[in-house]
N, C-alpha and C positions, 0 to 999 in steps of 0.2 A: 427625672421623676415622671411617671406616667400621668398624663392629664386626667382630671376627673371625668372628662368627656369620654375617655377611651377605656375606662375600667370595665372589664368583662367578668372577672371572677374574684370578687372581694371575699375574704375569708374572715369569719367571726372568731374571736378569741375572748374568753372571759377575762375581764380586766383585773380580776383578783388572782389570776394565774400568770404572773410575770415570767415564770420559767418557760412558758409556752410562746411568748412573744416572738423571739428570734426563730424558733422552729416554724411558726406560721409564716414568717417572712421568707424563710428559706424554701418554702414550697413554691409551686408555680403561680400562686395567687398574685394578681397584679395590684392588690391593696390589702391592708389588714384593718379590720374593724375591731377595736377594743370595746367590749360590750360592758356597759355599766347597768344595763336594764335587766332583761329576762334571765341572763346567765348568772346573775349575782343576787344572792339572798339579801334581804333587807339589812341583816346584821353585819354583812360583809361589805356593804357599799362604801363606807368611809375608808376602809383599808384599800378597796379597789381604786378609789380616787387617788389615794396616795401613791399607788403603784403605777399610775399612768406615766408613760414616757414615749418619746418618738425616736430616740437615738439608736434604736436597735436595727434600723433598716433605712435604705434610701427610697423605698417604695412609699406611696401615700399611706399615711396612717389616719384613719377616721375613728371617731369615737361615737358610739351610740349612747346618748344620754337618756335619762328618764324623762318621761313626757311632762309637758306643761301641766301644772296643777298637782303634781305628785310632791311628796315631802322632800324628795332628793333633787329636784330639778335645778333649783338655784345654786346649790352647792356643786352640782355637776358642771354647770355653766362656768362657775368661778374657777374650777379646776382645769377645765379645758381651755379657758381663755388665757391661761398662763403658759400654754404649750404651743409649739408650732405645728398644730394638726392641719391636715389637708382639708378637713371638713367635719361637720357634725351630722350624724344621722339622728333625725328627730322622729321618735315614734308617735303614733296616734295623731298625726297631722290632720287636723279637721277644720280649724277656723283660720281663714286666710289672714284676718286681722291680727290674731294672736301670733301666727308665724311671721308675719311682716314685722310686728313689734320685736320679736326675737332677733330677726335679721338686723334691725336697726340698733338693737342693744349691742349686737356684735359689730356694729358699724360696717356691716357687710364685708368685714375683713375675713371672716371664716365662712366659706360656703355652707349652705344647709342642704342636706338631702332629705326630702320630705317622705316619710314612710306612711303610705296609705294603707290603713288596716281596718277601716270601718266603712259602713254605708255612708255616713256623713262625710268622711274623708274623700270617698269616691265622688260624691256629689259636688265637692269643692275642688276637685282635682284641677280643673282648668284655671281657676283663680290662684290656686297654690303654685302651679307650674309657671304662671305669668309673673310671680314675684321676682324682683331683681336679685334678691339674695338666695333664691332657691336654685341650686345647680342642676338637680335631677330629681325625678320621682322614683320611689321604690315601692314595689307591691308587697305588702305583708300579707300574703295570701292565706296563711293558716289562721291568723287573727281575724282576717276579713271573713272567713267562713264561720268562725266562732261567733262573730257579731251577727251575721245573717242567719245562722243556723242551717247552713247549706253544706253539701258535701264538697270535699276538696278534689274536684275532678275537672279535667281540661274543658269539657264542653260546657259545664256549668259556669266556669270562670272566664269563658271566652268574652262575654260582654265587658267585664271589668277590665281585663287586660287590654282589650281594644280601646276602651275609653282612656286608659292611661297613655297609650301610644298616641291617640289623637290629641289629648291635652298637651302632651310634651311637644308634639309637632306644631300645634297652634301657637305655643309660646316660644317656638324657636329653640327649644332645649333638646339635648340628646335623648334618644329613646330611653324609656324607663328600664330599671333593673327589676328582674323578676324575683319572686320569693324563693324560699328554700325548697329542696326536695328532702322530706323528712327521713326517708329510708336511706341508710348509710351503706348497706351491703349489696346494692344493685346498681352497678355503674351504668348499665343500659338504660335504667329508668332515669337516672340523672341526665345522661346525654340526650335521651329522648325529650325530656322536659325542656332542656336548653334549646334543642332544635325547634321545638314547638314555639317557644318564646321568640326565637329569632325569626321564625316565619311570620309572626304577627307584627314584627317591627320593634320588639324589645331589643336591648343592646347589651344586656348583662344579666347575671343571675347570682344571688347570694349563695355562699357556700358555708356549711357548718362543720365540715371535716376536710382535712387536706386531700383525702382520696377523691373528693368530689371535684376538685379544681381542674384536673386534666380533662375530665369528661365535659365540664362546662365549657372550657376553652375549645374543645373539639366541636361541641354543639354549635358554637357561635362562629366557627371558622368556615369560610366557603369551601365546598368540596372541590376536588380536582376537576370534576366534570363542570362545575359552575365556573371555575377559573378558566378552563379551556374554552367554554362557550363565550365568556366575556371577552377573551382575547380575540376570538374569531369575529365577534360582533364589531369590535373597534377596528378590526382590520378590513371590514367589509366595505368601507367607503363612506361617502356622505349621502345625505338625502334618503329617500325611501328605497330600500333594496330588499331582496329576498335572501334568506339564509335558512337552510334546512327546512324549506317549505313555509317559513314564517316571515312576516314583514318586519323589517328593522327600520326604525326611525329614531328621532332624537330621544323620546322617553325611554326607549329600550337601551340606547347607548348610555343614558344616565344611570340606569340600573347596572349596566356592565361596568361602568367606572366605579360605582359604589362597591361592587363585588371585589374588584381588584384592589381598591383602597383598603378594604377591611382584611384582605389577604396579606398585606404587608405587615412586617413587624412594627409594633408601636414605637 
């Protein structure tokens, strides 16, 4: 099973559509997120909880539950606690004390992936990332823009994405997972969004359709040029040396090792 730290392209599936579970797992996605929240209407949530299962794949199965304070939160927790899920995706993560209490309620047996979707959530990101029960941060960029009343554009969201990367690094956690690309019919946009997220230090991106998964994986994979550069850097010797007109020292070699490590199959 792929470690939660290495998940790059998790794919959402509505939890009330069990006929789609195996199809989602058969895609190139490295994890499946069964969604009890936005993808499921209020009248269908009880049936969706009954449909939850993990036996359709060996890939990590995550469940996005409804947020703390909603009428469905406790029932979601009870349903998920009875299953061998790889983790819980918690929407509207804002209050570190509330999230910590949830992790303790789960006895830190089930990792929590905290979905940052509001201004308050971003302000609390460093405290949330530092919680022992929180495995990773996820950026809910579309909800975040709705909360702030801002446009969903790369330059506008640069400070938010950078803060989540910094919060994750300070807590010693893997880089955050970026939000979705809403457009489904433009693979170049999906791949470009993934490449942008990777350049900032994010390490994965949510997918809402199987056709997005290959583009996200390509966007987070080192290019052939980067791999060739990394190999030549590590073959250049020790100490400070010159390569292609640039100085190579230990920090540069660290970057080269990271590129080669992420180029290997998980």
